[in-house]
C-alpha positions as CSV (number, residue, x, y, z in Angstrom):
1,X,79.1,107.7,111.3
2,X,80.1,103.9,112.5
3,X,81.7,101.5,110.0
4,X,79.3,98.5,109.3
5,X,82.9,96.3,109.5
6,X,85.0,97.9,111.8
7,X,86.8,94.1,112.5
8,X,87.1,91.1,110.7
9,X,89.0,88.0,110.2
10,X,90.3,86.5,107.2
11,X,91.2,82.8,105.9
12,X,92.4,81.7,102.7
13,X,90.5,79.0,101.1
14,X,91.1,75.8,98.6
15,X,87.8,74.6,96.5
16,X,87.0,71.4,98.5
17,X,86.5,69.6,95.2
18,X,89.9,70.3,93.8
19,X,92.4,71.0,96.2
20,X,95.8,71.8,95.1
21,X,94.8,73.9,91.8
22,X,96.4,76.7,92.7
23,X,93.2,78.3,92.9
24,X,92.2,79.9,96.0
25,X,89.2,81.9,97.8
26,X,89.1,84.1,100.7
27,X,86.8,84.0,103.7
28,X,86.6,87.2,105.5
29,X,84.3,86.8,108.9
30,X,82.7,89.8,110.4
31,X,81.4,89.5,113.8
32,X,78.1,91.7,113.1
33,X,75.2,90.9,110.9
34,X,76.0,93.0,107.6
35,X,72.8,92.1,105.4
36,X,71.2,95.5,105.9
37,X,73.8,96.7,103.5
38,X,72.7,93.8,100.8
39,X,70.0,96.1,99.0
40,X,72.6,98.7,98.7
41,X,75.2,96.7,97.6
42,X,72.8,95.3,95.0
43,X,72.2,98.8,93.8
44,X,76.0,99.2,93.0
45,X,77.5,95.9,92.1
46,X,77.5,94.4,88.6
47,X,75.7,91.1,87.8
48,X,73.9,90.5,91.1
49,X,71.6,87.6,92.2
50,X,70.0,88.4,95.4
51,X,68.4,86.3,97.9
52,X,66.5,88.2,100.2
53,X,64.8,85.4,102.2
54,X,68.2,83.7,102.7
55,X,70.2,87.1,103.0
56,X,72.5,86.0,100.3
57,X,74.2,88.2,97.9
58,X,76.6,87.2,94.7
59,X,78.1,90.0,92.7
60,X,80.9,91.5,90.8
61,X,83.3,94.7,91.4
62,X,85.9,95.6,89.4
63,X,86.2,92.1,87.7
64,X,86.3,90.0,91.2
65,X,83.1,87.8,92.3
66,X,82.0,88.6,95.6
67,X,79.5,86.2,97.8
68,X,78.0,88.1,100.8
69,X,76.2,86.5,103.8
70,X,75.0,87.9,106.9
71,X,78.7,87.4,108.7
72,X,81.0,86.6,105.7
73,X,81.9,87.7,102.6
74,X,83.8,85.0,100.4
75,X,86.1,86.3,97.6
76,X,86.6,83.9,94.3
77,X,89.6,84.0,92.2
78,X,92.9,84.6,94.4
79,X,95.7,83.9,92.2
80,X,98.5,85.1,94.3
81,X,98.2,84.3,98.1
82,X,100.1,87.3,99.3
83,X,97.2,89.6,97.7
84,X,94.6,88.2,100.1
85,X,94.8,90.9,102.8
86,X,94.9,93.9,100.6
87,X,92.0,92.5,98.8
88,X,90.1,91.7,102.2
89,X,90.6,95.1,102.9
90,X,89.6,96.2,99.6
91,X,86.3,94.5,99.8
92,X,85.6,95.7,103.4
93,X,86.3,99.3,102.5
94,X,84.0,99.1,99.6
95,X,81.1,97.2,101.8
96,X,81.7,100.4,104.2
97,X,81.6,102.9,101.8
98,X,78.4,101.8,100.1
99,X,76.9,101.6,103.8
100,X,78.1,105.0,104.5
101,X,76.6,106.0,101.5
102,X,73.3,104.4,101.6
103,X,71.4,107.8,101.7
104,X,72.3,108.8,98.2
105,X,71.9,105.4,97.0
106,X,68.3,103.9,96.1
107,X,68.4,100.4,97.5
108,X,67.4,97.6,94.6
109,X,65.5,94.5,96.1
110,X,65.4,92.8,93.2
111,X,66.1,89.2,93.4
112,X,67.7,86.7,91.2
113,X,68.2,83.5,92.9
114,X,71.2,81.2,92.8
115,X,70.5,78.2,90.4
116,X,71.0,74.7,92.1
117,X,73.9,73.0,91.3
118,X,72.0,69.3,90.3
119,X,69.9,71.5,87.7
120,X,73.1,72.7,85.9
121,X,74.5,69.6,86.1
122,X,71.7,68.3,84.8
123,X,72.0,70.4,81.8
124,X,75.7,70.2,81.1
125,X,77.3,67.2,78.5
126,X,78.3,65.4,81.8
127,X,81.5,64.1,80.4
128,X,83.7,64.6,83.2
129,X,86.6,65.6,80.4
130,X,88.5,67.9,82.7
131,X,89.1,70.7,80.2
132,X,87.2,73.3,82.1
133,X,90.0,72.1,85.1
134,X,87.3,70.5,87.3
135,X,87.7,66.7,88.0
136,X,84.2,66.2,87.4
137,X,81.1,67.9,85.9
138,X,79.5,68.2,89.3
139,X,82.2,69.8,90.8
140,X,82.3,72.3,87.9
141,X,78.0,72.8,88.5
142,X,78.9,73.4,92.0
143,X,80.8,76.3,91.4
144,X,79.2,77.8,88.0
145,X,76.3,78.0,89.9
146,X,78.1,81.4,91.9
147,X,80.1,82.4,88.6
148,X,77.9,82.1,85.9
149,X,80.8,83.0,83.9
150,X,82.5,79.9,84.7
151,X,80.2,78.3,82.1
152,X,82.8,79.5,79.0
153,X,85.3,77.3,80.3
154,X,83.4,74.3,79.6
155,X,84.4,73.5,75.7
156,X,81.8,70.5,75.2
157,X,79.0,73.2,76.3
158,X,80.1,75.4,73.5
159,X,79.8,73.0,70.8
160,X,76.8,73.2,68.4
161,X,75.0,70.2,69.4
162,X,74.9,71.6,73.3
163,X,73.6,75.2,72.2
164,X,69.7,74.2,73.6
165,X,71.1,72.8,76.8
166,X,73.3,76.1,77.1
167,X,70.3,78.3,76.5
168,X,68.5,76.3,79.7
169,X,71.1,77.2,81.5
170,X,71.1,80.7,80.9
171,X,67.6,80.8,81.7
172,X,68.5,79.0,85.1
173,X,70.5,82.1,85.9
174,X,67.9,84.6,84.4
175,X,65.2,83.1,86.6
176,X,62.9,82.5,83.6
């Protein structure tokens, strides 16, 4: 059986809102549309957000966060740039493995959309305190929309006076 991803290119990226932070992302560009694999990946990955109409799947596998689009895969949280080729190979291999086993996997079309950054931002304390490592709350919200666990890095959001906001943000991710 032919592999879904036979060829790819990789590029190391820095967050546009915080260059020089030492945190990197990885962009794996593929020549063919891989969105047919998304329902199968949605079934096997953890903590997924699936937007079928826009052909986007965000999920976690083995403590790493991925964003799949028709012609690329983005990987968050690359701490050591030397690991980038290995990480790219792993995600391509995992995607191909799921695709090859699709006959044994019940596809999941369950959708959870990604909340808008502005909706998250409006519920944040908006102190721009930088305790989370981001220069502004808006920059933080933009990344948090793709990685809800990032909310744990906002100390003001964990304070009792912001408990209602925290619940409302969590509802955005749950689709309530």
